[in-house]
N, C-alpha and C positions, 0 to 999 in steps of 0.2 A: 336223730341218734345220737345219743347220750353218751360223752367220754368218760370213763373211769379214772374216778381220781386217785391216784397211788402215791403221790406227794402235793406238798403244796405249792408247788413250780407247777402244777398240773389246773391249778385254779385259777380263772380267769378274770377275778376280782385282784388276784394277787398278781398278774401280771400286768394288767391294768395298772395298779397301784405302782409298780415299779418303774412305769412309761412315766407315770405324773412324778414321782420321785427323781428322775434324772432333771425333767422339763425345769421342776420347780428348783434344783440345783444350779442347772445352767443360766436362765434364766436370773435367777437373783445374784450369783456369785461374783458380780461386780458392786454391789449393792454397798453402800457404805453405814447404811443403820442396821449392824450387825446383829443387835437383840432382834429385830424386826425377821431378818434373814433367819438366824438359827431357830424361831419361833415355828416359820413355816414350814422349814426344812426338818425339823424336828416332828411335827403333824405330819408330815408327808411320809416321812419312813415309819410313823408309827401305824398308819395306814399297814402296809405290807408287813410290816413285824407281828402285829397284834393277829392279823388272819394267818400266817406263817405259826404262831404259836398256839393260839388255837387249835390249829388241824396239827399239830403235835403233841397234844394232850389226849387225843385219841379216845374223848367223849363226846358225843353229841351235846351235851349240855355246856362242858367246859369250852367249846369248840363257838356255840352259839353266842356265850358272853363274850369272848373275845372279839366276836363278828361285828356286837355290840360296840365295842370300843373302838373298833377300828371303823364304824359307820360314823360317828362321835368325831374321832380325827377328822374323816374324810369334811364334814361339817365344818370344823374348823379350820382346815384349810380355805373353803370354801369361804366362808367368813373372811378371812385374812387378805384372799383376791380381793373383795372389794374394797378395803383398804388402801392396799397397794394401787389400783385402778383409781380412788379417788385423789390419791396424792399423789399420781404420776407415776409410781415406781415400774408400773408395767406398761406396756403399749394396752390399746384397746384389741388389739389383734390378740395378743398374749391373751389377755383376760377370756377372751372368749372360747378360746383353746381351752385352758386351764379351768374353766367354770366345766366346760362341757363334761369336760374328763371327770369331775369329781362327782359332776349329775351320773354319768353313767356309772362309774365306779358306786356309788350310793346303792342306784336301781341293783346292780349286781350283787351288792352284798344284801339288799333286801330280799331277793328272789332266791340267795344261798339259806338265809335264816331262817324262812318259809319253807324251804326244802329240809329242813333239819327237823 
């Protein structure tokens, strides 16, 4: 059974990207590398905000374009996670969890793009 999307908050990829964003903020809140922290936080926020902004444009073409931007930001977060892991800014457990979340969100976004 498909649920009707009545607002961007109903979109599963938005819900999952919100969870990712919260975790990113919590995991990196004590990081002294302010530039890195700011970049990964901004990229994670960009995922959820682009889903929301695209949905609110109320045309499939614009929504699709914003979903592609969100997908790109998701890739940016995933790429930055490798750096964070390699220079030991995050634990292996956090890396695996966050990486899995970004992959899931990316797949959800791909599915939504195809559905449009």
